Every structure is written in C-alpha cells, then in structure tokens.
C-alpha positions in Angstrom: -8.6 7.1 2.7 -5.0 6.3 3.4 -1.8 7.7 1.9 1.6 6.2 2.9 4.5 8.3 1.8 8.3 7.6 1.6 10.7 10.1 3.2 14.1 10.3 1.4 14.0 11.5 -2.2 10.2 11.6 -2.0 9.1 14.1 0.5 12.6 15.5 1.0 15.6 15.9 -1.4 18.1 13.6 0.2 20.1 13.2 -3.0 20.9 17.0 -3.2 21.8 17.2 0.5 24.1 14.2 0.4 25.7 15.4 -2.8 26.5 18.8 -1.2 27.9 17.1 1.9 30.0 14.6 -0.2 31.5 17.4 -2.3 32.4 19.4 0.8 33.8 16.3 2.6 36.0 15.3 -0.3 37.1 18.8 -0.9 38.3 19.1 2.7 40.4 16.1 2.1 42.0 17.8 -0.9 40.5 15.2 -3.3 39.0 15.7 -6.7 35.5 16.0 -8.1 35.9 12.5 -9.4 36.2 11.3 -5.8 33.0 13.2 -4.9 31.3 11.5 -7.8 32.6 8.1 -6.6 31.2 8.8 -3.1 27.8 9.8 -4.4 27.6 6.7 -6.6 28.8 4.4 -3.8 26.1 5.8 -1.5 23.4 4.3 -3.8 20.9 6.9 -2.8 21.3 5.8 0.8 20.7 2.1 0.2 24.3 1.1 0.7 25.0 0.0 4.3 26.5 2.9 6.3 29.1 0.6 7.8 30.1 -0.8 4.3 30.3 2.7 2.8 32.3 4.0 5.8 34.8 1.2 5.4 35.1 2.0 1.7 35.6 5.7 2.4 38.3 4.9 5.0 40.1 2.6 2.5 39.9 5.0 -0.5 40.8 8.2 1.3 43.0 6.9 4.0 41.3 9.1 6.6 42.4 9.0 10.2 39.0 8.3 11.5 37.3 5.3 13.0 34.7 3.6 10.9 32.1 4.5 13.6 33.0 8.2 13.3 32.6 8.0 9.5 29.2 6.3 10.0 28.1 9.2 12.2 29.1 11.6 9.5 27.2 9.7 6.9 24.1 9.6 9.1 24.0 13.1 10.3 26.2 15.6 8.6 23.9 16.1 5.6 20.7 16.5 7.6 21.2 20.2 8.0 21.4 20.5 4.2 18.0 18.9 3.6 15.3 20.9 2.0 11.6 20.3 1.3 9.7 22.0 -1.5 6.8 24.2 -0.1 4.7 22.7 -2.9 5.0 19.3 -1.3 3.9 20.7 2.0 0.8 22.2 0.3 0.1 18.8 -1.3 0.1 17.2 2.1 -2.1 19.9 3.6 -4.6 19.5 0.7 -4.7 15.7 1.0 -5.6 16.0 4.7 -8.1 18.7 3.9 -9.9 16.2 1.7 -9.9 13.5 4.4 -6.8 11.5 3.6 -4.9 10.1 6.6 -1.1 10.2 5.9 1.8 8.2 7.3 5.5 8.5 6.5 6.9 5.0 6.0 10.7 5.0 5.9 13.6 2.6 6.2 16.5 3.8 8.4 17.5 4.5 12.0 15.1 6.1 14.4 17.6 8.8 15.4 18.5 9.9 11.9 15.0 9.7 10.4 13.4 11.4 13.4 15.9 14.2 13.2 15.1 14.8 9.5 11.4 14.8 10.1 11.7 17.2 13.1 14.2 19.6 11.4 11.8 20.1 8.5 8.7 20.3 10.6 7.0 17.3 8.9 5.2 16.0 12.0 2.5 18.6 11.7 1.7 17.5 8.2 1.2 13.8 8.8 -0.8 11.6 11.1 1.8 8.9 11.8 5.5 8.0 11.3 6.7 4.4 10.8 10.5 3.9 10.9 11.9 0.5 10.1 14.3 0.4 13.0 11.5 0.9 15.5 9.1 -1.7 14.1 12.0 -4.2 13.1 10.8 -4.7 9.6 11.9 -2.9 6.4 10.3 -2.0 3.1 9.6 -3.9 0.8 8.3 -6.3 3.4 4.4 -5.9 3.3 4.3 -6.0 7.1 5.7 -2.4 7.5 2.7 -1.2 5.4 0.3 -3.2 7.5 1.8 -1.6 10.6 1.4 1.9 9.1 -2.3 1.1 8.3 -2.9 0.0 11.8 -1.3 3.2 13.2 -3.8 5.2 11.1 -6.8 3.0 11.9 -7.2 2.2 8.2 -7.4 -0.8 6.0 -4.8 -1.5 3.3 -7.5 -1.9 0.7 -7.9 1.3 -1.3 -4.8 2.8 0.2 -1.8 4.2 -1.6 1.9 4.1 -1.3 4.0 7.0 -2.8 7.7 6.7 -3.2 10.8 6.8 -5.4 12.2 3.3 -5.0 10.9 0.7 -7.5 11.4 -2.2 -5.1 11.1 -0.8 -1.6 8.1 1.5 -2.3 6.4 0.2 -5.4 6.9 -3.6 -5.3 6.5 -3.5 -1.6 3.3 -1.5 -1.8 1.8 -3.7 -4.4 2.7 -6.8 -2.4 0.8 -5.2 0.5 -2.3 -4.7 -1.7 -1.8 -0.9 -2.1 -2.2 1.3 -5.2 1.2 2.9 -5.9 2.6 6.2 -7.2 6.2 6.2 -8.3 8.1 9.5 -7.9 10.4 9.4 -10.9 12.7 12.3 -10.2 13.1 12.6 -13.9 14.0 9.0 -14.5 12.4 6.3 -16.7 10.5 3.4 -15.0 13.1 0.6 -15.0 10.7 -1.9 -16.4 10.5 -4.2 -13.3 7.8 -6.8 -13.2 5.7 -4.8 -10.8 4.5 -1.5 -12.3 3.1 1.5 -10.4 -0.5 2.6 -10.7 0.7 6.1 -11.7 4.0 7.9 -12.3 4.8 11.5 -11.4 7.9 13.6 -11.4 7.6 14.9 -7.9 6.0 13.9 -4.6 3.6 16.9 -4.9 2.4 15.8 -8.3 2.0 12.3 -7.1 0.0 13.2 -4.0 -2.1 15.6 -6.1 -2.9 12.9 -8.6 -3.9 10.5 -5.9 -6.2 13.0 -4.3 -7.8 13.8 -7.7 -8.5 10.1 -8.1 -10.3 10.1 -4.8 -12.2 13.2 -5.8 -12.6 13.0 -9.6 -14.3 16.4 -9.9 -11.4 18.3 -8.3 -9.1 20.3 -10.5 -6.1 22.4 -9.6 -5.1 25.8 -11.0 -1.5 25.9 -12.2 -0.9 29.2 -10.4 -2.5 28.4 -7.1 -1.6 26.2 -4.1 -5.2 25.6 -3.1 -7.7 23.2 -4.7 -10.6 24.6 -6.8 -13.8 22.5 -6.9 
C-alpha cells in the first residue's frame, strides 16, 4: 500500500509561514499591510518563480538588494517559521503502522525542501523523499510519481496521492493512475475536469480517510490519536 504526500500546504503550513515572513519583511521596509497582501498574493502559494517574484519585489519596493539576494530570502527566511500539526504526525505514524509505505513528493529546490523536511523532523515519519530538482521532473508530470513508487518498491496501481494543488497533485496523480485526496484548506474544489477521489480539510483527515479505505473496519475516536479496531 503506497501513499504519496505533498509537502507545502499539505504536510506543513507554508502559507502561514510565508505570510508571517512577508508581513515582517514589508514592515521592515516601512510599507503598509496592503504591500504585504500584494506580496502574499504575488507569491501564488509558492508557485510563482522565485526569480520573477524577486524582480517584482525589487521593482515595487526599490530595495537595495540584488535579485539573487532576494531569491535567497524568499527561499529560506520563512523556513524557521514553518509548523507542522502534531495530528498530522500521528496520521503518518498510524498509516505506517497499518502497512502503508509513504513518500513525500514535492516540487522545489533540493536545498530548500530538504531544510524544511529536516527542520521539522519529517524524515523519521516517511520512507522516501522525492524532490523535483533532484529527479529533474516536476508535478504534475506522471514520471515523478513513478519515480516515487520505484523508491518505495511499490506499483502505482492502488496507490494514493495526497496534496493541496488541483493540478500538480490531483491532476498529476490521476494521470499517473493514482487515487487522489485533495487537501482543501477550507476552499471549494475549483471544478476542474479531473476530480479527486476524496476531499478533506487537512492532511491528517485525508491520510486517515485513505487508511480507513484500506481497512474498512477501522474507526477513529475523536478524542484519541491512536486507531481503535
């Protein structure tokens, strides 16, 4: 049983961390909350090119920094602000307890994404990590999911992809032949042509739902972190 899981805004709350950093960064420049809101929107949940966003920041705020220096700030300054819900850790532990092999599948640079994973201690809760820069292919290309399956010694058939991005995670997972779980983060499914197998508000809820589908007689008590059979 194979479970592939996205990193940013799925396992970890990148949006909150980046928002905190953006507000602080703009505040240090003496700019307004409207400028912070602009920066957060321009970031597009991390999907805007770092170089493109750095150039836009330099132009808007007239900062005396090289574009490469701004790129480094965008890549690394928010990492120390990242958090991970303990409930998500419990969900990963429970999935592995019931025989699921888990791989993180993430787009991004190896330096940045590895730093995130290590700083939050995620390595001990998964069996493999696949980063797009390392394998030279990005989600939603089905090849990155095939690589993850190979790393786990599993077949794509019957496997799952859990993530927050409708295209990168869900459409990409479906194209690879995976079942998919969309982490909505309180949003409504955008109605794209490819729909997820299931929708859950958080990564923990999505992982729990996938595990229950694999073990239909498993239930979970609302007050406990362990499964009850």
